[in-house]
C-alpha positions as CSV (number, residue, x, y, z in Angstrom):
1,X,5.2,129.7,74.7
2,X,3.0,127.9,76.2
3,X,5.2,125.0,76.5
4,X,2.5,122.4,77.3
5,X,3.4,118.4,77.3
6,X,0.8,116.0,77.8
7,X,1.9,112.3,79.6
8,X,-0.7,109.5,79.4
9,X,-2.0,106.2,79.5
10,X,-5.4,106.7,79.3
11,X,-7.2,106.8,75.6
12,X,-7.2,110.1,74.9
13,X,-8.4,112.3,71.8
14,X,-4.9,114.2,72.0
15,X,-5.9,116.5,68.9
16,X,-9.0,117.2,69.9
17,X,-7.8,118.0,73.6
18,X,-5.0,120.3,71.9
19,X,-7.2,121.9,70.0
20,X,-9.9,122.9,73.0
21,X,-7.2,123.7,75.6
22,X,-5.4,126.2,73.3
23,X,-8.1,128.6,73.1
24,X,-8.5,128.3,76.7
25,X,-5.0,129.2,77.5
26,X,-4.9,131.8,75.5
27,X,-7.7,133.4,77.5
28,X,-6.6,132.4,80.8
29,X,-3.0,133.7,80.6
30,X,-3.2,136.8,77.7
31,X,-1.6,135.2,75.1
32,X,-1.8,134.1,71.1
33,X,-3.0,130.8,69.6
34,X,0.0,130.5,67.7
35,X,2.0,130.6,70.9
36,X,0.9,127.3,72.0
37,X,2.5,124.2,71.7
38,X,1.7,120.8,72.6
39,X,3.3,117.2,72.5
40,X,2.4,114.0,73.7
41,X,3.8,111.5,75.5
42,X,2.4,108.2,75.3
43,X,3.4,106.2,78.7
44,X,3.7,102.6,78.4
45,X,3.4,101.8,81.8
46,X,2.4,103.2,85.2
47,X,1.8,101.5,89.1
48,X,-0.6,103.9,91.0
49,X,0.0,103.0,94.7
50,X,0.4,99.6,95.8
51,X,0.0,98.3,91.8
52,X,-3.3,96.6,92.9
53,X,-5.4,98.3,90.3
54,X,-5.3,98.8,86.8
55,X,-5.6,102.6,86.9
56,X,-4.3,105.1,84.6
57,X,-3.0,108.8,84.5
58,X,-3.0,111.7,82.5
59,X,-0.9,114.5,83.7
60,X,-1.2,117.8,81.9
61,X,2.2,120.3,82.3
62,X,2.1,123.8,81.0
63,X,4.8,126.1,81.0
64,X,4.5,129.6,81.1
65,X,7.4,132.8,80.7
66,X,7.4,134.6,84.2
67,X,5.1,136.8,85.0
68,X,1.4,135.4,85.9
69,X,0.1,135.6,88.7
70,X,-0.5,132.3,90.9
71,X,-4.3,132.6,91.1
72,X,-4.0,132.7,87.6
73,X,-1.8,129.0,86.9
74,X,-4.5,128.1,89.6
75,X,-7.1,129.3,87.8
76,X,-5.7,127.6,84.5
77,X,-4.8,124.0,86.3
78,X,-8.3,123.8,86.8
79,X,-10.0,124.5,83.8
80,X,-7.6,122.1,82.7
81,X,-8.7,119.7,85.1
82,X,-12.1,120.9,84.1
83,X,-11.5,120.0,80.4
84,X,-9.7,116.5,80.1
85,X,-12.0,114.8,81.3
86,X,-14.1,115.2,78.2
87,X,-11.4,114.4,75.5
88,X,-10.8,110.8,77.3
89,X,-12.6,107.9,76.2
90,X,-12.9,106.2,79.0
91,X,-13.5,107.4,82.7
92,X,-12.7,105.0,85.2
93,X,-10.0,103.9,86.9
94,X,-8.2,107.5,85.3
95,X,-6.0,109.8,87.5
96,X,-5.7,112.7,86.3
97,X,-3.4,115.7,86.8
98,X,-2.3,118.9,86.1
99,X,0.5,121.7,86.8
100,X,1.2,125.5,85.4
101,X,4.7,126.7,86.0
102,X,7.0,129.1,85.0
103,X,9.7,128.6,82.6
104,X,12.8,128.6,83.4
105,X,14.4,132.4,82.7
106,X,17.2,130.1,80.1
107,X,14.2,129.6,78.0
108,X,14.6,130.7,74.2
109,X,13.0,130.0,71.2
110,X,12.8,130.7,67.4
């Protein structure tokens, strides 16, 4: 925990983003950096709206153990949206989004 998943079709500095994101998560939700795990999933094709544009997307999902306030999760979401453009290799036509949510109570790790 935190489990971070980044789905992307835009050119993204993946390692740079993860290395900048982890300390941000640590500072915002009071965890340790070694607990942060980020995986990236490249999207082969996206269709936005009516498909008339070539927009690309990046979505960041951060799953945390339960117990953080809605305000804390919203603050982290906003911080992620501010950080993400700094690691994109293109700015035009990029749709970014983020969600911070609680892990299911069944979550376990080793």
